[in-house]
C-alpha positions as CSV (number, residue, x, y, z in Angstrom):
1,M,0.0,0.0,0.0
2,L,1.3,3.5,-0.8
3,T,1.2,6.4,1.6
4,L,-1.3,8.0,-0.6
5,E,-3.9,5.2,0.0
6,L,-3.1,5.1,3.7
7,E,-3.6,8.8,4.2
8,R,-6.8,8.7,2.2
9,R,-8.1,5.9,4.3
10,K,-7.1,7.6,7.6
11,R,-9.3,10.5,6.6
12,G,-12.2,8.2,5.8
13,L,-12.3,9.3,2.2
14,T,-13.3,7.3,-0.8
15,Q,-11.3,7.7,-4.0
16,K,-14.2,9.6,-5.4
17,Q,-14.4,12.0,-2.4
18,L,-10.6,12.6,-2.6
19,G,-10.8,13.2,-6.3
20,E,-13.5,15.8,-5.9
21,K,-11.5,17.6,-3.2
22,V,-8.3,17.8,-5.4
23,G,-9.7,17.8,-8.9
24,I,-8.6,14.4,-10.0
25,G,-10.9,11.7,-11.3
26,P,-11.5,8.7,-9.1
27,A,-10.2,6.3,-11.7
28,E,-6.9,8.2,-11.8
29,I,-6.7,8.1,-8.0
30,S,-7.2,4.3,-8.2
31,R,-4.4,3.9,-10.9
32,M,-2.0,6.0,-8.8
33,E,-2.7,4.0,-5.6
34,N,-2.2,0.7,-7.5
35,G,1.0,1.9,-9.1
36,M,-0.5,1.6,-12.6
37,S,-0.1,5.2,-13.5
38,K,2.7,7.7,-13.0
39,P,1.0,10.8,-11.7
40,F,1.3,14.2,-13.5
41,P,3.4,16.7,-11.5
42,A,0.3,18.8,-11.0
43,Y,-1.5,15.9,-9.4
44,I,1.4,15.3,-7.1
45,E,1.3,18.9,-6.1
46,R,-2.4,18.9,-5.4
47,L,-2.2,15.7,-3.3
48,S,0.8,17.0,-1.5
49,K,-0.9,20.2,-0.5
50,F,-4.1,18.4,0.5
51,F,-2.3,15.9,2.7
52,N,0.5,18.3,3.8
53,I,3.0,15.6,2.9
54,P,5.9,15.9,0.5
55,G,5.0,14.5,-2.9
56,D,7.7,11.9,-3.0
57,E,6.5,10.5,0.4
58,L,3.0,10.0,-1.0
59,F,4.2,7.3,-3.4
60,K,6.3,5.2,-1.1
61,E,5.3,1.8,0.1
62,V,4.1,1.4,3.7
63,E,3.1,-1.6,5.6
């Protein structure tokens, strides 16, 4: 699991809800969480600001 998914779940958000808050489609959130899509720099920036976590940390594996 990536930090992105962990932080989303900690906040009790669905992929759709997160997407609505940061302007990214839920399918793209899913692809990023599953490592199937390299996120655009603008997406990394939006997610980083939302979670207040450096962008490179959001895409690291956690237990």
